[in-house]
N, C-alpha and C positions, 0 to 999 in steps of 0.2 A: 440288882435292885430289890427290893419293898418295896417302892414307894407305886405306888397303880401309876402316877402322873407319869410317871417316864416313858409308859406305856403311850398314854397320848401327845406326849410333848415329840418323842423320837416315831410316830403315825404324823405327827399335825409338819413337822419339817419334810419326813419324806413325801410326804403327799403336798410342799406349798412346791418344794426342788423338782419334780415329775412334775407340776404345771399341769397343765393340756394334758398330756401323753398318759395321766395319771389312768388308769380304766378300776372302777366297779367303785370309787371314791374321791371325792379329789378334795382338797383343804376345807372346802367350806363342807363338809359332810364329817370331816372328823373333829373339824371344830365344834359344830352343832353337837358331835357329840360327848367331847369332852366339858361341855356344858353342861351337859345333862348329867353327865356320873357325878355319886353320889359326894360331898365334900370331905375332904382328908379329917379324921379325927383328933390330929395335931395341928397347931398352930400352923399358919398358912407359912411359909419361909421365900425363898429367891424362884426357886423352880415352881412353886406351885402359884404363884405371882407371874409366872412370866410365862404360864401356860394360859392362865385366864385372860391375863392382858393379851396374849396374842387367839385366843380363842376369841375374846369379843372382839379386836380388830376386824378380823377377819369376818363374823355375825353382824356386829352390830355398827361395824367402821369404826372413824381414827378417834373421831372426839370420848364412843365409851371404853375404846382400848387402851390410850396411848395412856393415861393417871394410872390405872394397876401394874404395869413393870417399874412403871419411875417411882411408885411408892414402893418398889419392893429392891428396889437397886436403893432407895435413900438407906437402907438399912442395912446392905453389903458394908463390910470394915475395907475403907479406900489404901489403896498402895500410894505408897508416900516416893517409890521410887522403880525403875524400869528394871 
């Protein structure tokens, strides 16, 4: 994957999964690093908005983090059948 945010998204999901057993950096530290990372030169897509929303949710709380991934999900194609 060329998208640098994939690394942050994977690190964040790993840190959340590890929870209190994480050594050397938990979800908050990873979320803060993701927020400080340079923005992608491409328009923000679903994965970018998911990463931004999760990072905001962990560092700033529910009210700040929830609208971002919801906006990204609104732009995704809708499945009409299972």
